[in-house]
C-alpha positions, 0 to 999 in steps of 0.5 A: 550637618546641623543638629536639626538635619541629623535629627530629621534623618533619624526621625525618617528612619522610623517612618515612611516620610522622607526627612525633607517632608517632615514638619515641626507640627507633625506628631510622632504617633498620629502623623508619623506612625511611631509605635511606643517601641519605635519612640523609645528606640528613637530616643536611644538613637538620639542619646547616642547620636547627640551624646545626651541623656533623655529624662524619662519624666520629661519625654511624656510631654513630647508629642510633636517634632517641634517638642522634640527639637526644643527638648533636644536643644535644651539638652545639647545647650546644657551639655555645651555649657557644662 
């Protein structure tokens, strides 16, 4: 299973939208109904699943699925290159 599918399955655990219906332009709060607590817990799940560390200063710029995928890709690419 690739990282994007795993990522979307984690997102789907926090909302009423199936993973295969989640699109890159969906916003976590406005479109998927995440609360701020949901979002923080979701980030913790990403850290555990992908073995990365999320920088709290950078997550304020994550609003959409695409934003999060790009950020996760940057983290996993950095980990792979270390």
